[in-house]
C-alpha positions in Angstrom: 28.6 65.3 80.6 29.4 66.2 83.0 26.9 66.6 86.7 25.9 70.4 87.0 26.6 70.1 90.9 28.6 72.9 92.6 27.1 75.5 93.6 29.6 79.3 93.1 29.8 81.8 95.7 30.6 85.3 95.2 32.2 86.7 98.6 32.3 91.0 97.7 35.6 92.3 98.8 34.1 95.6 99.9 31.5 95.0 102.1 32.0 91.0 102.9 28.2 89.7 101.4 27.7 86.8 99.9 26.4 86.6 96.3 25.5 83.1 94.6 26.7 83.5 90.8 24.4 81.8 87.9 24.6 80.6 84.4 22.3 83.8 81.9 23.2 80.8 79.0 22.7 77.2 79.1 24.5 77.2 76.0 27.9 79.4 77.8 29.6 78.6 80.7 30.8 82.5 80.5 28.3 84.6 80.7 27.4 85.5 84.2 25.6 87.3 86.9 24.5 87.5 89.9 20.7 88.4 90.3 18.8 85.7 91.1 17.9 83.6 88.4 16.1 80.2 87.5 18.0 77.2 90.7 19.3 74.8 87.9 21.3 78.0 86.0 23.4 78.3 90.0 24.5 74.3 89.8 27.4 74.4 87.7 30.4 71.4 86.1 33.9 72.0 88.1 35.0 73.3 84.8 31.7 75.8 84.7 33.1 76.6 88.4 36.0 78.4 87.8 35.1 80.0 84.6 32.8 81.8 87.1 35.4 82.1 89.3 37.1 83.5 87.2 33.8 86.3 86.5 33.7 86.9 89.9 37.3 87.7 90.8 37.1 90.1 87.7 34.2 91.8 89.5 35.9 92.0 92.3 34.4 88.9 94.7 36.7 86.0 95.6 34.8 83.5 94.2 34.4 79.6 96.0 33.0 76.3 94.9 31.8 74.2 97.4 28.5 72.5 97.6 27.7 73.4 101.2 25.4 76.5 101.2 27.9 78.5 102.0 31.7 79.8 101.8 33.1 78.4 104.7 35.5 82.1 105.9 35.2 84.5 108.3 36.2 87.9 107.9 37.6 90.1 110.2 35.6 93.7 110.0 39.1 95.6 110.5 40.5 93.9 107.7 39.7 93.5 103.4 40.0 90.3 101.2 43.3 89.2 100.1 45.2 87.3 97.1 41.7 85.5 95.6 44.0 81.8 95.0 44.4 82.5 98.6 41.2 82.4 99.9 39.4 80.1 97.2 42.8 77.6 99.5 42.1 78.5 103.0 38.2 77.9 102.0 38.9 74.3 100.8 40.1 73.6 103.8 37.5 74.9 106.9 35.7 73.3 104.1 37.3 69.7 104.4 37.6 70.5 108.2 33.9 70.3 108.0 34.4 73.7 110.3 34.4 77.9 110.0 37.8 79.1 109.2 38.7 82.6 110.2 40.2 85.1 108.1 42.3 87.5 110.0 44.9 90.4 108.7 43.9 89.1 105.0 44.5 92.5 103.9 45.9 94.7 105.7 45.3 97.9 105.4 48.3 101.1 105.6 47.0 102.5 109.1 46.6 98.9 110.5 50.3 97.6 109.7 51.7 101.5 110.9 50.5 100.1 114.0 51.2 97.1 113.6 55.1 97.9 112.9 55.3 100.4 115.3 53.7 98.2 118.6 56.4 95.5 118.0 59.1 98.6 117.7 58.1 99.3 121.1 57.6 96.4 122.8 53.8 96.2 123.3 52.4 93.5 124.7 49.8 91.0 122.3 52.3 92.5 119.0 54.8 90.4 117.5 57.2 90.8 114.0 55.4 93.2 111.6 56.9 93.5 108.6 57.6 97.9 108.1 55.2 100.4 106.9 57.8 102.0 104.9 61.3 103.8 104.7 61.2 104.8 107.6 62.2 101.7 109.7 62.0 103.3 114.0 59.4 104.8 115.4 57.0 107.7 113.9 53.4 109.1 114.2 51.3 108.0 111.3 51.4 111.6 110.4 54.9 110.7 109.4 54.5 107.8 107.8 54.8 107.1 104.5 52.3 104.6 103.8 53.9 102.7 101.2 53.9 99.2 103.2 55.3 96.3 101.2 55.1 92.7 102.9 52.6 90.1 102.0 49.5 90.6 104.5 50.1 94.3 102.6 50.0 92.3 99.8 47.4 90.3 100.3 49.2 86.9 100.4 49.4 85.8 104.1 45.9 85.6 106.2 46.1 85.1 109.6 43.6 82.1 109.9 42.5 79.9 113.1 39.7 77.7 112.6 36.7 79.1 115.1 35.1 76.3 117.3 31.4 76.7 116.8 29.2 77.7 114.2 30.9 81.4 112.9 32.2 82.8 116.0 34.3 82.2 119.8 36.9 81.2 120.4 39.1 79.9 118.1 42.7 77.5 117.6 45.0 78.3 115.5 45.8 76.6 112.4 48.5 75.0 112.8 47.3 73.7 116.4 44.6 72.6 115.2 44.1 68.5 114.8 45.2 66.9 111.0 44.5 70.3 109.3 48.7 70.5 108.6 48.8 67.6 106.1 45.4 69.0 104.7 47.6 72.2 104.6 50.4 70.5 102.5 48.0 68.4 99.9 46.4 72.4 99.1 50.1 74.4 98.9 49.5 75.7 102.0 52.1 76.6 104.4 53.1 77.9 108.0 56.1 80.5 106.5 57.0 82.6 109.9 58.6 81.0 113.0 56.6 80.8 116.2 53.8 81.4 114.7 51.7 79.0 113.8 48.4 80.7 112.0 49.6 83.1 109.9 49.6 81.5 106.4 50.2 81.4 102.4 51.0 79.1 99.5 53.9 77.6 98.9 55.8 74.4 100.8 58.1 76.8 102.8 57.1 75.9 106.9 59.3 77.5 109.7 56.1 77.0 112.3 
């Protein structure tokens, strides 16, 4: 049997806390718990880790297979966890770079989408092109907003991603400007599809930045 060397860590989407996943029964990899258990039941083969990750996803957490102590992703407090597959790819990328990755604007709330879109319409400094917040493609108040954003950010399928220079905070560099990151991104199936945005990452192979 393949050696059990992977930990499965689940970062909850609600409060961004990390919990380790354990097997309940040594004879099956289909029953798991996030309650503290025997350490040997917290190690998985690659195949077992995939099953544990699926379990974590169903429980509302982004699951990561790693040999490290923690996931390599740090989440912006103003956003929420989006597409679990994208999160895992970004975690792999940061782990390969051996740096913490900053996930900003992952799954963007409706009000935040409105704020970004209105900021762009008003040409406010610091506001880049943003998808509409609803069917009203003009300046309007939050109270008048339809609050139905449809975009990769609103759906959790895009992440503004940067590499932190040290630890889990402080200064950072957009992923597209980090030395060697683009080659690793291509191998992982990640891309920078928005022109002039070296931070907007999605799954796929469309490169425009």
